[in-house]
N, C-alpha and C positions, 0 to 999 in steps of 0.2 A: 504494499500499499504506501503511495507517494507521501501521505501525511506522515507515516511512521518512519520513513527513510529520512525525511526530512527533519524531523524531531530528533531523530538518533544522531545525525550528523551535528547539527546545533547543539545538543545538551552534551555529548561525549567528545567533541573536538578539544583539542589543546592548544592551538595556534595563537598567536598573538592577536589575530582577529577574532577569536574566539574569547580570549579573556578580555579585549578592549569593552569599554562603556557603551551602554546602548546609545545614549546622546550623540556620542562621537561618530559611531557607526552610521545613525541616522543622517548626521550632518554629510557625511562621506557619500551615503546613498544619494541624498539629495544634489549634492555636486555632480555626480556621476549622471543623475538622471537629467540635471538641467543642461548638461554638455550633450547628452545625446539627443534631448529634445530641440534643442536650440541650435544645433550644428547643421550646417549647410555644405560641408565638405565632405565627399566621401572617405578621403584618405584619412582625415582627422578623426574621424568616428571609426574607421577601420583601425588605426592606432590604439584608440581608447579601448575598442574590443580587445586587441591584444594585449593591453594593459591588464585588463579585466580577466583574461586567461592566466596571465602570470600570478595575478592574486588569488586565483583559485587554487594554484598549484602551491602557493605559500601557505594558504591556509588548508592544504592536503584534504580538499574536499574531492569526494569521488565523483568525477565528472561524468563516469558513465551513468550515474543516476540522475544527473541534470540534463543529460544529452537529449533523452527522450522528450522531456519537458520543454526544451526549445522548438520542438517541431512544431507546437500549437502556434505561438507569433509567428514563426517563420512562414508558415501556412497562410496563415490571414494576412499577414503583410504582403505575401505573395499576390493574393487577390487585387490588392491596391497597386501593387508595384505593376501589375499587368498592364493597367491603364499608362502610367508614366512611362513604360517602356517604349510605348508607341513615340514619345517624345524624344527620349534619349536613354542610353542604357544608364548613364550616371543619375539621372533621377530614379530610376526603378529600383537601382542598388542602394540609393541613400534611403528610400523607405524600408527596404528591407533590412538594412544595416540598423537603422533606429529601431525597428520592432525587435531585433534580436538582442541589440545593445540593452534596451531598457529592461527586457527579460532577464539577461544575465545580470543587472545591477540588482534587480529585485531578489532573484535567486540567491545572490551571494550574500544578502542579509539574511533571507531565512534559513540558509544553510550555516549561518556562523552565529545565529541569535535565536534562542528558545522563543517560541511564540509567547510565551508567559512575560518574559521581559519586553517584549516589543509592545505589547498590549499594557502593560504596567505604565511604561513610558507614556504612552499615548493619553492613558486615561489620566495622567497628570494635568493636561494642558486641553484636554479636548473633553465634550460633554460625555456622560457614561452611556446614554443610549448609542451614540455614535460609535464609540469603542465597540459596544456590544455587535453592531451592524457589522463592523470589519470582523471581529471574531466569528461570527457566524460564516461571513462569505469566505474567509480563510478555510475553515475547516470544510466548507461546502465545495469550494474550487476542486480540491484535490480529490474528495470522494467522486465529485462528477466526472472528472478525469479517468478514474478507475473504471467508473462504468462505461464510460466513452470507449475506453480500450478492450473493455470485455465484449460490448456490441460490436464493435470493427472486427475484432477475433473471431466471433461467431459467426458474422455475415460472410467473412473471408470462408471459414470452415464449411459452411452451407451453401457455397458457391454464388455467394449473392454479390461478388465483386469480379468483375472482369473489365481488363483494360482497355478493350475495343469495343465495350458497349457503354457509352455515356449515358444513354437514356436510362438503363437499369441501375446506372451506378448513383446517378442524381436523384432516382425515385427511392431507391434504398438508404441514401444519405438523408434525405429528407424525412423518411420514417425514423430513422437514428436522431435527429433532432428533435422530432414532436415526442418521442418516448422519453429523451432526457429531460425536455422541459415538464412533461408530467410526474418524471421521478423527482424534479427539483422542487415543486410544489407540494409533492408527498412527503419528501425528506424535510422541507422548511416547517411544516406541519408536526411531524414526528419529533423534530429536535427541539421545536417549542414545548411539546408537551413534556418532554424527557426534563429540560430543564425546569418546568414549573413543578414537577415532581420532586426536585430536587430543591426547591424554595427559592427559584428565580421570582424575583417582583421588580423588574425592570432594570436591573443592573448587576454585573458579575463584581463581587467584590474581589479585588486585586490587590495585592500589598504594594505599597509605594516604598520607595527607598532612594536616597540619594547616592550618586556615583562620585567617586574620587578619581581625579586624573593621576595615570601612572604613565611608564613608559610607552605600553601598548596603545594607550590613548594618543601620545604623541604622535606615534607613527602614522596613526590613522589619520589626524589632522595634517601631519606633514603630506600623506598623499592627497587628501582633498585640498590643500592649497597649490601642491604641484599640478593636479590635473588642472584646476581653474587658472593658474597662470599660463600654464601652457596652451589652454584651449584660447585664451584672451589674446596671447602672443600670435596664436595661428590664424585666429580671426582678423588681426590687424595686417598680418601678412597677405591674408586671401584678400582682403577689400583694396590694398594698394595695387 
């Protein structure tokens, strides 16, 4: 299960990124996301993706557990990039790189930070209801991904997918999307009832704590500043 794998990597890692405090890792995540979203150069975003891959290796994250999760943003970004490829290959690649880069940044945070700490930090500054929505969405996302994988595997085993029969493939994919929507509504109702039985009253109590700055936090801050400064310099050179 994807949720269990992500929780295991985040809770049992021993790298400096795992030891770093949540606020500084959130800061690094926002810096990377800002660069990925605001970037207009394929080369700079490609370099940023290479930097992220190096960070994955430094954090000793099992990349094979992350690779299949990248296929989802890559596939959906390819749908939008297909229209931009008509203009130029650069525009299409830029959209794909942005989707993959944003997914790599988010997955790096989830793979190095237990979800309890992430939501504990968010609950300090955001309304409790909004944090609860994020929590339910996070858990539901990985559960639905597992259901999609199981459905696609079942369709292939039963001969419901053929590379040269697009009409049949589209029909079966539409049925998968409809079934996943029904499962999502059913799962949300079941999850809400489970939390009610466990005493849920509109907010999930999460223990708050203060984080102290140490050397691992300094490295994370330094990486964030390095990415921001490098991006600003590359943008200035690009506009010249």
